[in-house]
C-alpha positions, 0 to 999 in steps of 0.5 A: 077089783075095788075101787081105790085099786082102779084108780090107781092102775088106771094112772099108770103108775106102780109105786108100791110094786117097785120094792127099790123106790126107798131104801131097805132102812127109810122103808123101816124107819118108825113112822113116829119118828120119821126120817132123821136130820142126819138122813135127811141130809145125806138124801138131800147131798144126793140130789133125792129131793123133791126139788124140780128144775122146770125146762122151757118149753122152748128157748127165746132164741129157737123161737126168734131163729125159726122166724127171722132166720128163714129162707125166705127172710134171708131172700127178702132182706138180701134184697131189701139190703142191696136196694138200700146199698144202692140209693134205692129205697123208693124200690125197697117197700117190699121188705115190711111185709118180711118184718110183719110176718117175723113180729107176728110169728114171734109173737103168736110162738112166744103167746105159746111159750109163756102159757106152756112154761106157767104149765105146773100141777104141783102149787102146794105151797107147803108141806107137812112131813115127820122128821125126828118125831115132829111134823114141820112145815118145809117147801115142796122142794125140800120133801126127801124120798123116804120122807113121812107125809102127814097128810090132812083134808086140803092138802095136796100131795107133794110126792108119789107115795105109799100110805102108812096110815089112814083115818078115813082118808080121801083123796080127790085125783079127778084132776089127774086121772078123770074119777070124778068120786074121791078115792078111799084110800087104805094101807098100802094105796098109792096117793099121787103126786097133785092129788088132793086130800078132801076128807080124813088124814093119814101118813104116806112115804115119799117113794118117787119125788122130783122129776120122777113124781106123776105129777112132773111127769105129766106136766113135762110131757104135756110142756114139749111145744109143737104148733097147731096144724095147720093146712093154710100154714102148711100149703103156704110154707110148701109154695115158699120152698118151692120158690125158693128152690128156683129163686137162685138158678133163676135169679142168676138167669136174669142177672146175666140177662140184664147183664147183657141188655146193658151191653155184657158184663164188662160195659156194664161194669165200666158204665155203671149200668150193673146197678139198673140190671141188679134192681131190675133181677131184685124186681123179678125175684121179689115178684116171686115171692107171695111176700104178702100171703103169709102176712094177710094168713096171720092178719086173717088169723088174728081178726078170727081170733079177736071176734071170737075173744068178744064171743068169750072164746080165747084163742092160744093160737091163731091157727086154730081158727082154721083148725076146728073148721076141718074137725071131723072127729070131737072127742069130748071129755063127760064132767066139766063138759057135757056136766057142770060136774054137780049133781042134780036130785033126779027121782025118788022111788018110794017103798012104804009111803006110810013110812011116818016122817021120811020127808022130814028126814031127807030134808034133814039130811039134806040141811045139815050143817056137814052134809056132803055135795049129793045130801045137799041136793036134797035141799031143794025137792025136800025143803025144812018146812018144820024145824026138828031137833035130833036127838041121834045123828051119825054123819056121813062117812065115806068109809061105811058111806051112810049116815044116821038120824033119829028125831028127838020127838020120835021115840025108837024111830031111826032113819038112815040114809046112805049106798044102798049096799053099805045100808041093806046089804045084799038085798040091795042087789038081789033082783028078786026083791023089790028094792034089789030090782030097782037099786039094780036098774037104777044103776044100770041106767047110769045113776047114782043111788042112795037107800033111805032106811027105817028102823024101829028098834031101840038105837043102842048106845054103844051102837051108836058109839062103835057107829054100827047100823040100828038093826030091823032096817027097812027099805024106805025109798031110793033116791037117785042122782045124775050130773048136771047136764049142761043146758047147751050140750044137747044143742050142741051135739046135734049140731055137730051130727049135723055138720057130720062130725063125729063125736066120741065121749072119753071119760074117767067115770063108770062107763055106763054112768057115761053112757046114761048122760050120753043118751041123755044128750040124744047119742047112740051109746049103747052101754058104754065101752070099758076102756080096760078092755082097750086093746094094745095094738094101735090098729085095733084100737082105731077100730074100737074107737069107729065101732064105738062112741061111749068110753069110760075108765080112760086113763089120762094116757088112754086119751091119748092114745085114742086121740093118736089112733083117730088121727093115724085113721086120717082124721082131725080131731078136737078133744074138749076137757077141763081137769090135768087128765085130760091135758096129754089128750087136748095137747096130743089133739088137732084142737084142743078146747079147755073149759075156763073152770079146768085146770090151769094146766089144762087150759095152758096147752090147749089151743082154744079156751071157752072162758065162760064155760058155754059149750054151745060157743064151738059152732061160733068157733066153727064158723069162724074157722070156716070163713077164715079158710074160704076168705083165705083160698079166695085170696091166696089165688090171688097172690099165687097167680102172682107168684105164677106169672112173675116166674114165668117172666123171670124165665122168659125174660131170662131166655129171651135176653130182655129188659124186666119190664118193671121197677121195684116200685111199679111191682108195688103198684100191682101189688097193692091195688089188684092184691094187698089192699083188697086181699085185705078186705076179701080175707075178713068177709063173711063166709059160710062155705063149707071146708073141703081138704085141698087148699093148694091143689085148688088154688093152683088150679086157678093160678096156674093157667090165669099166671102163665096167661099174664106172663104171656100177655106182658111178654107179647106187649113188650116184644110188641112195643120194641118193634114200636120203638118207645122208650123204656120208661113207656116200656114199663108204663104200659107192662105196669098198666097191663097188670094192673087191670088185668090184675083188678079182673082177676080180683073181680071174677075171684069175689064173685058172687059181687055183692055192694062191699065187693063192688065198692072195693074193686071199683075202688081199686080202679080209681086209685089206679086211676089217681096215681096215674094222673096225680103227677107227684105218684107218676114222678115217684113211681116213673109213669109216663104217657105210653104213646099212641100207637102203644095206647092201642097195644095195651087195650088190644092185649089187655082184653084179650088176656081179661076174655082169657081169664074168663075162659079159665074161672069157668073151667075151673069152677066145673073141677071144682064142682067134679072134684067136690062131688067126686070126694067126702067133706072133711068134716064128716062123710055128707055129700055136699048140697047143691047150695054148699057145691054153689058156694064152693066154686063161688 
């Protein structure tokens, strides 16, 4: 199979195979004339144009609806509105958290929508077509099916087409297929929309236009909206769902209890005490909702994104900061990711040292004005030391794959530089010859090879005119080239190996070439796996991916399949790349990472973009993700403890028909001092703990028993205080004191090990609590009074007992975590955690 045939097959198209692509009349049109104006008008009227109405990735209304009109916001918003209608705005401050959640959620998704809406693969300003025997330039949208496209160097192919005529036509399809080399096109070959003509010229007939073209179908697939998978967000949503289901019946239970405390439904209505019953009910319900947890998670993500931005890493979606810390397999494209996408001179094998001016010949080829990228690599190792004039120079052509040179002062001597098999024929691949053995061995190592040959026979004028090789060529040297490896790639891959993260190199290039690059970077690459042999069955594909590290000749569709197969085997997958051929896989992966040098399409769908192209930033991203996860896990225990004790209190006080012991504004004290303000500082602290799956389970293991203890303590205090005959205001004040002190102690327990920074945070909360209870203005606003001497002893006793019980819960919790981490393999790739990591996890 020829290389251009292979590239076409790998692009997943079958344009030429479908005889119904264009009508017989259009197919038989004289290419010297092209379509007539009448035929163009007819095709345009029937809608067979290249016009493509791009659908927005997601409507603005859908984004607003998803973030504003939620059960969570409905409950909070309803409670907020009721309090405002009752004139109790002081108790409605909790509504600001819900407003902040909605704003951050909408902003995040609008950013993602804007990036996807900019996604476009076809950006040619004009298209050149032949109509009525004239070559005219038109807008790409005006191209119709059957049009004869006139292709010249620098043009972008605007519609899927079949080549009709070619003159050294060479098209770069790397953006679509991943093939790093430009593809020589022959008559009958396909030219994919979105590809670039890099050399030669030709004519091609458009066979697929508009939404049916490869580029637009590719873009439509990439533009499908999806948010990055986030265990933090998923777990929090699950808690909100649980709370949402319980709020209805619990709310009715609490409301009935508060009405009964007020004297019954009739009495409460006639005396107006029903308003206080509703306020108490709202206080119980809003306490159940972890209002600040969603907001704090979003803030932690945003701060992490800002920190990464200072390291030249753009975060397109905030939860991606978390995502890479969970990755256990990272898939890497070769060109542009592991390599810089440029060739570099590697070495030279010299067969005939006495062959005169071979160094001058290499210098001349490298310094030629029209030298291609490969020849230009010779400039550094073989600089021009003494200029020499050329009597004959035949420039390189991708069709014949060689160039020739005769110096004006060297008689009949002619030098030829080119592909070994094109210059020397079968001898270049015959391992029985010295040159054949060298070429075969070096090619097997994944190196690109050129041969320098010399002829001392006269180079006939006829042969020069026909651009034929001179006779009597003998090999002088084999020159090898390799892609320039990114200087930071080896170190970064070593980091991932040390972290237990599996690495898969997935490229559209030759498997041996890819394997050679991988070996340079320290990977156990073998010979590389040819993706043309990948099984169709997804289960078998997953087994192949587990068994091999390096894959070549991979199509964009296969890259996506490979990511999906790894995910189906329980892996969390990151995908890096820079070409459009990587876009689908990058979008499908749990975390997509694009290089800033990559195509706009790839950057639009990536979760992270390395702005300076430094692969070495990925460990920074992992570290930032670990910090976010570890700190949010710590913070979530505070919020979930509150949800547990608030829910338990609501149920207990509803069943026991007791007045709820807090006003909403008093719960704002405990929420702010024990959770909200300290959580903000704790969520932004340095933390290098290794991530282990099971965030919600671990959090609830502490939150449920701790919350139950606090609820029990408040219930005992309420019943005991009622027996002392204290006032309602004193009862609420005492409950606030107990909850605030115990809450700050829980904060100190979860902040361990304590350092100077954490001591300042915890100590600051105690100071703030003291100020609130001693400043008259604060006392009046929050309705805090002296709880009385008898109640003070009761408050102190219950507080001390509860604190001791919390300490027991934390000890048991740490032991459970230690046993769990010893049993389970970490998500980061299968390592057992060491003792230091266990200690970090416990803390």
